[in-house]
N, C-alpha and C positions, 0 to 999 in steps of 0.2 A: 489301355494304359501303356505308356512308353516308359520303360525304366532305363536310366542312364547311369553309369558309375564312371564318373570322370572327376577326380578329386574328392567328390562326396556323392552320396546317393540321392538322386533326384527322382521324384514322381511328378510327372508333368501331364496333366489332362484336366479338362473340366470336371470338377467334382473331386479333385484329388485331396481336398481338405478333409473329406470323409474318412481318409485313412489315419487321422490323427490318433485316435484311441489305440489302434494296433500298433502304430509307429512308437508311441510312448511305451507300450507294453514290451515291445521288442528291444527297446533301449534300457528297459529297466528303470524307467522314470515313473514314479508312483505319486510324487507330490510336486508337480510342475509349478513354476512361476510364470504366469503369462505376462509378457512384456509388450506394451502397445502404447498408443497415444490417444489424445482426446478426439481426434478425427476419426479414428477406428471405432471408438466407443459411440460417437454420434451417428456414424453410418449404419450401426446395428451389426457390424461384422464381429466384434468381440462376443456379443450375446449369442450370435449364431454359432461360432466355434465353441464357446463355453458350454453351449447346450449339447455338444457332442460327447462331452466327458461325463464319466460317472460322478455323481454328486457335485454337479456344476456349481452349487451355491458355496461349497467349501474350497473351491479352487482360488489359490492366491493370484492377485492381480496387481501389476504396477502400470498405471495408464498415464504417468506424468512425464513421458519422454519428451524432451524439448525438440524443436526443429533440427538443431544441431546438438548432438549428445555432449553432455558435459561431465566433468569429474564429480560435481555435486550430485547429478542425477544418478550416475554409477553407485555413488555411496548410498543414496536413499533407497535405490532398487536393491542393492546388496543387503542392506539392513532388513528390507522386506523379505528377501529370500531367506535369510538366517532366522527372522522371527517366525516364519511358517515352516521351518525345517525342510525346506525344499531340496530336491535332489535332481533338478534339472530345469531347463528353461524352454518356453515356447515363444519365440519372437514373431509378433503378428504386425505386419505394416510395411513401411518402406525401409530405406536404409537406416534411418535414425533408430527405430526400435531394435533392428537387427544388430546394428552396431553397439547399441547400449546393452542388449543381452550378452554380447561377446565381452564387454567390460565386466559384467556381473559374473560371467562364467570365469573370468580371470581372478577377480578380487574376492570371490566368495571361496576361492580355493588356494590362494597364494597370500603370502604376507605383503602388505603395502610398503611404501606408497605406490599409487598407480603409475606415476612417472618413471618408477624404477624399471618398468617393462616396456618403455616406449622406444620405438625405432627398430630398424632391422638388426642392429647388433645385438639387441636384447632378446631377440627370438629364442635362443637356447635356454633362457631363464623360465619360459612358459612351459609347464610340464603337461603330461597326458592326463593328469588328474583334474585338469580344467573341467568345470561341469559341462555336461552334455547339452547341445542345443538343438532344437527342432525349429527351422525357420518356415514361416508361412507368409510369403510376400504378397502384399496387395497393391503394389504399384509395379510398373515394368520398366526398369531402368537402372537401379543402383548395382545389381549383381551381387549385393552383400550376402544373400542367401547361399552362394556358392563360393564366396571369397573367404580367405584365411585372415583378412586385416579388418581393423575397426579404426575409424577416425573419431577421436574424442578431443574436445577442447578442455584444456587443463585450467586450473584457477588462475594461473599466471597469464592466461590468454593465448598460449600456444595450441594449436590444433595439430596434434601428433597421431602417428599411426602406431597401432599395436598389432603385431604380425606373429602368427604361429599357425602351423597345420593343426594344432590342438584347439584352435578357436573357430575352425571350420564347423558349420552346422553338421551334425551327424546325418541328419535328413533335411531335405528341402522338399516341402509339399507345395508345388506350383501349380496353382489352380487359376487359370486366366479369367474364370468367371467371377473371381473376387475383384477384378479391375473393371467390370461393367459398370458404366454410368460414372466413372471417374471424371471429374471436371476437367474442361478443355485445357485450362492453363496448366493443371498438374500433369495431365497426359502429355502435353507438349513438352514441359520441363523434364519429366522423367524419361520420355522418349528421346530427347536430345542427349540426355545423360548416357543412355544406352549407346546411341550413335557415336558419341565422342569416346566412349570407352573402347568401342570397336576400332575406330580410326586411329586413336593414339597407340593401341597396342599393336595395330598392324604396322604402324610407322616406326615403332621402337627398333633400335638397331640390334637388340639382342637376337640371338639365333634361337628360334623355336618355331620350326615350321608348323607343327600341329597347332599351336595357339594362334599362329598367323592365319592359318586356314579358317579356323573358327571365327577370328575377328573380322576377316573379309567377308565371310557369309553372314555374320550378324550385322555388319555395316549395310550390306545390300538389302537385308530383310528390313531393318529400321528405316532405311531411305524409302523403300517402297511403300511401307504400311502406316508410317506415323501420321501422314496428313489425314488419312481415312480414319484412324483411331480418334484423332482429335475432332473431326467433323462429325463422326457417327460413333458416340459413346457406348452404344449397345451393340456394336458390330462384333460378334463373337470371333470371326476369322481374324479381324484386325488386332483384337486383343490377345488372341493366341500368338500371332506373329510377333508382336511387340513384347510380350513376356518372354518368348523364346530369344529374341534379340538381346534383351537385358541380360538373360542368363549367359548368352554367349559372350557378351562383354565381360561378365564376371569370371567366366572360365578362362579367358584370355588374359586376364591380369597378370598371370605368371610372367608375361613377356615385358611387363613394365608399362608406364604411361609417359607423359611428356609435359611440355610447358603449359598446356591448359590446365592440367590438374595441379602443377606446382604453383600457379597463380590462384586457382580456385580454392585451394585448401586454406591459405591465410585469409583470402576474402571471406570465407565461411567462418573464420574465427573472429571476425568483427562482431562487436556486441550490437552495434546499430550502423546500418540497417541489418535486420536478419535476412540473410539471402538464401534463396533455394539453390542448392548446388547445381543441379542439372541445368537450370536457366543460366547460372553463371557460365557453366561450360559452354552453352550455345552461344553466348555473347563473345566469349574469348576465342572460340574456334576459328572464325574466318582470319583474325589477325595472325593466329599461330600457324594456320596453313600457308599464308603468304610468307611468313618468316622461314618456314622449313622447306619451301618448294624446291630449292636447288640442292638439297641434301638427303633426298630419299629414293634415288635411282628411278626405277620404272613404277614406283608404287602409286604415283597420282594418275598414271596411265591406267593402272589396274583398278583404282577406285572409280575413275571415270566410266570405265566399261562396266563395272558392278552396278553403278547408279544409272546406267543408260544415258550418259551425257556424251556430247560430241567430243571428238579427240582434241579439239583446241579449247574446250570449255574451261573457264576460269573456276576451279574447284572452290576456292574461298568465296567467290561471289555467288556460286550455287548455294553454298551453305547460308550466306547472308540472306539470300532470296528465300530460302526454305524457313528461316527464322521468321521473316516477315510474314510469309503466308501462315505460319502457325500462330501469329499474334504475339510473338515474344518480344521483349525489349530490344531496342536497337543498340544500346550501349550500357555500360556500367553507370554512367551518369543518369540515365533514365531509371536505373534501379535504385537510385538514391545513394550510390557510393560516393563519399567526398573525395575530392582530388587530393586532400592532404593525407589520405590513407596510403599514398603511393609508397613511402619509405617502409611502413610497417609490413605491407603486402610484399614488396620486392625483397625485404629481408627475410621473411618467411619462406619465400619462393626459393631463394638461394639455398636455405637449409632443407628443403622439402625432398622427400625420397623419391619423387617423380622427376626432378631435375636431371639426374644423370643419364636417364633413358630418352631424353629428347633427341631426335636425330640430328640436330644441329646443337653444338655447345652454347650454353647460355652464360652470358656475363650479367652483372648488375645493370649495366646500360641497356643490354638487350630486353631484360625484364621489365625495366622501367619504360622503354619504348612501346613494348606490347601492352602494358597497362594503360598507357595513355592513349594508344590506338583504340583499344576496346572502350576506353573512357570517351572517345570521340574528340581528342584534342591532340595536336602534334606534341612530341616530347621534346623538350629543350633542356639539355644537360647543364 
């Protein structure tokens, strides 16, 4: 068992989920709320984890997490938490249940409304009395299990970030065996989420060499192993490597993200179609890499070396080709995004917390052009 303490306490190894009962006891959590989604229930993972706990039939469960967490879902889960007199949370799944659990940890212990705590400026309003969370990730990509932030769509349609060190899961039980057999499309989408996190944090202009080193290693790991994980869903080595890459992306978040995420967040706030965040990142990434190319110093050289590409390789084209090999959509249009979403998405991106840390400054025109390039149409102002 490898124990890492970086931002939070991580247990990483096949079988790590078996540590859950002792972890809850160590944190003083006696009545946890298990937060998950329908896919985890149908896959049998919830039943497997529930069986580890004393009196499993009496454990409270909220399994209605939507694909993109919403204010309404936070309220429903918080009501469940209070009705069962819970004293902590176990988040089981991908980024959506983990982010939802962070919303519950906040709203079960702080006076509302939820919007009051949104954004980086509101960080001091979130106190240490937030409910404790244990994260059990079942996908490899979001990094939310080691992140201090949650993205939640409010009633008014805005998708906002809630950030505090007090929202960090107190423990992350990272068991790559929980990702075995994950469908190819989900493996590809979450894996590209991990790769994009690592690339964008590496390219961020903020000065943070430790986070930058983690991001570069994570990017190389994801690049090497993602295709094998997609092609061979039961390959334990590939699953181990991709879960580690996902964690590394989350650990490097401290350095900031960029234009991919600035656009992906408002795209994820669209009510229709419902978009998978990692897949959106994959589609946006080539356009953003082209846009940033002259503003990153030697970092593309270092990425090419980490990926085993030639010194003259077109990094954006290499990512586009990887998306194609993984069977991912070629454009936002192919994902069902309507062209008339441009103004809503660009407006959201301008206000997004990831925009200031893109290596090249972003204007409204820039963001509109990036949207249309990813949409697969030229932009006409």
